[in-house]
Structures are given as structure tokens and as C-alpha cells.
C-alpha positions as CSV (number, residue, x, y, z in Angstrom):
1,M,-7.2,14.9,-9.3
2,D,-7.1,11.0,-9.0
3,R,-5.0,9.1,-5.9
4,K,-2.7,6.4,-6.4
5,V,-2.0,3.9,-3.5
6,S,1.2,3.6,-2.3
7,Y,2.6,1.0,0.3
8,K,6.2,2.2,0.8
9,K,5.3,3.0,4.4
10,L,4.6,-0.7,4.9
11,W,7.7,-1.8,3.1
12,H,9.6,1.0,5.4
13,L,7.9,-0.6,8.8
14,L,9.0,-4.1,7.6
15,I,12.6,-2.7,7.5
16,D,12.3,-1.2,10.9
17,R,11.3,-4.2,12.4
18,D,13.9,-6.4,10.4
19,M,11.0,-8.3,8.5
20,K,10.8,-9.6,4.9
21,K,7.8,-9.5,2.8
22,T,7.6,-13.5,3.2
23,D,7.5,-12.6,6.9
24,L,4.8,-10.6,6.5
25,K,3.0,-13.2,4.1
26,V,3.2,-15.5,6.9
27,I,1.9,-13.3,10.0
28,A,-1.0,-11.8,7.9
29,D,-1.9,-14.6,5.8
30,V,-1.3,-12.9,2.6
31,S,-1.2,-14.4,-0.7
32,P,1.6,-14.3,-3.2
33,A,-0.6,-12.6,-5.8
34,T,-1.7,-10.0,-3.1
35,L,1.9,-9.3,-2.0
36,A,2.8,-8.8,-5.8
37,N,-0.1,-6.3,-5.7
38,M,1.4,-4.3,-3.1
39,T,4.7,-4.2,-4.3
40,A,3.2,-2.6,-7.7
41,D,1.2,-0.1,-5.8
42,R,-2.0,-1.6,-6.8
43,H,-5.2,-1.6,-4.6
44,V,-5.8,-4.6,-2.2
45,S,-8.7,-5.4,-0.4
46,M,-9.8,-4.1,3.1
47,K,-9.9,-7.3,4.5
48,V,-6.2,-8.0,3.6
49,L,-5.3,-4.5,5.0
50,E,-7.1,-5.1,8.3
51,R,-5.2,-8.5,8.7
52,I,-1.8,-6.5,8.1
53,C,-2.5,-4.0,10.7
54,S,-3.8,-6.4,13.0
55,A,-0.5,-8.8,12.4
56,L,1.8,-5.7,12.8
57,N,-0.3,-4.2,15.7
58,C,-0.5,-0.8,13.4
59,D,-3.1,1.3,11.7
60,F,-3.7,2.0,7.8
61,S,-1.9,5.4,7.6
62,D,1.1,3.0,9.3
63,I,1.1,1.0,6.2
64,M,-0.2,3.1,3.4
65,E,-1.0,6.4,2.1
66,A,-2.8,8.1,-1.1
67,I,-0.5,10.3,-3.2
68,P,-2.0,12.5,-5.8
69,E,-1.3,11.3,-9.5
70,K,0.8,13.8,-11.6
71,R,-1.4,15.4,-14.3
72,S,-0.3,14.5,-17.9
73,K,0.7,17.3,-19.8
74,K,-2.3,17.5,-22.1
75,N,-4.6,17.8,-19.3
76,Q,-2.5,20.5,-17.2
77,G,-4.9,23.6,-16.9
78,K,-8.1,22.1,-17.7
79,K,-10.5,22.0,-14.7
80,T,-11.8,18.6,-13.7
81,D,-14.9,17.7,-11.5
């Protein structure tokens, strides 16, 4: 089963630290395009994730997670490798 990246943990962490996405952009040197990709739960480079973790003094598991994508009805019941 395929997995999807979710950055919900990052957004919750920012809220807990009373920070905004623009604050993250500045302290971690993240481009607006990369921030938009993260907001849409798209993949970003490991370099960016490392900078974010370094700036926030946290680990990858604190800012992101891989969640299973739901199978489409058409593919349910079929075994895939």
C-alpha cells in the first residue's frame, strides 16, 4: 500500500510554539514554493526537512508522518506487491 506524507505534526508544533508559517520560512530559510508544497502535503527535499528540524530543534517524526493512502474501491481486495 502506498503512503502519503503529512506535515500536520509540523503545523501543530508551530501552533504550540506560537509561530506562524512565515516565521518558519525565515528561521529555516524555506522558500514560499516549498512552504506551499508542504501545506499541500507534497514531498520536499531532505535538505529542507533537515533545516526545519535544526531550526526547531526537533526530529523528523516531530514534523511529519507517512500515512497509508486509502485504496480505491476498484483496487480493494486485490493483492499488490
